[in-house]
C-alpha positions in Angstrom: 182.8 0.0 -111.2 183.2 2.4 -108.4 179.7 3.9 -109.0 178.0 0.5 -108.9 179.7 -0.4 -105.7 178.5 2.9 -104.2 175.0 2.1 -105.5 175.0 -1.3 -103.8 176.2 0.2 -100.5 173.6 2.8 -100.7 170.8 0.3 -101.3 172.0 -1.8 -98.4 172.1 1.2 -96.1 168.5 2.3 -97.1 167.2 -1.2 -96.5 169.0 -1.4 -93.1 167.5 2.0 -92.1 164.0 1.0 -93.2 164.3 -2.3 -91.2 165.8 -0.6 -88.1 163.1 2.1 -88.1 160.3 -0.6 -88.0 159.0 0.3 -91.4 158.6 -3.3 -92.3 157.1 -4.4 -89.0 153.3 -5.3 -89.0 151.3 -3.0 -86.7 149.4 -4.8 -84.0 145.7 -4.4 -84.5 143.6 -4.5 -81.4 140.6 -6.8 -81.7 137.5 -4.9 -80.9 135.4 -6.1 -77.9 131.7 -5.3 -77.6 128.9 -5.3 -75.0 125.5 -6.1 -75.8 122.0 -4.9 -74.6 118.5 -6.3 -75.4 115.5 -4.1 -74.9 111.9 -5.1 -75.3 109.5 -2.6 -76.7 107.1 -3.8 -74.0 108.9 -1.6 -71.5 106.9 1.6 -71.6 109.9 4.0 -71.7 111.3 2.5 -74.9 108.0 2.8 -76.9 108.8 6.6 -77.2 111.7 8.2 -79.1 113.1 9.8 -75.9 113.8 6.4 -74.4 115.6 5.3 -77.6 117.6 8.6 -77.8 118.9 8.0 -74.2 120.1 4.7 -75.2 121.8 6.2 -78.2 123.3 9.0 -76.1 124.9 6.3 -74.0 126.8 4.9 -77.1 124.5 2.0 -77.9 124.0 1.3 -81.7 120.9 -0.7 -82.9 122.2 -3.8 -84.8 119.0 -6.0 -85.0 115.3 -6.1 -84.5 113.6 -9.3 -83.3 110.3 -10.7 -84.4 107.2 -9.8 -82.4 106.3 -12.3 -79.6 102.7 -13.2 -78.7 102.0 -9.9 -77.1 103.3 -7.8 -80.0 106.5 -6.7 -78.3 109.6 -6.6 -80.4 113.2 -7.2 -79.1 115.8 -4.6 -80.0 119.4 -5.6 -79.9 122.2 -3.0 -79.4 126.0 -3.2 -79.1 128.8 -0.8 -78.3 132.5 -0.9 -77.8 133.9 -1.7 -74.4 
């Protein structure tokens, strides 16, 4: 009888400590926010890899490529975290 009573108290103590330390709390997740950039391949500096490397060095990531317009230029869509 005494052993089971100690076991009950030990379980209650353990649950109390876990609850007190925040183990059971959900962590707040920060919603990512993005900024966007659209570039046309009609701009001369973006027809060469050096121009696109510059954009990549600034943290921009290519996420989509648009269809060519009447002049044959393509829109490039980039995003990066704020």
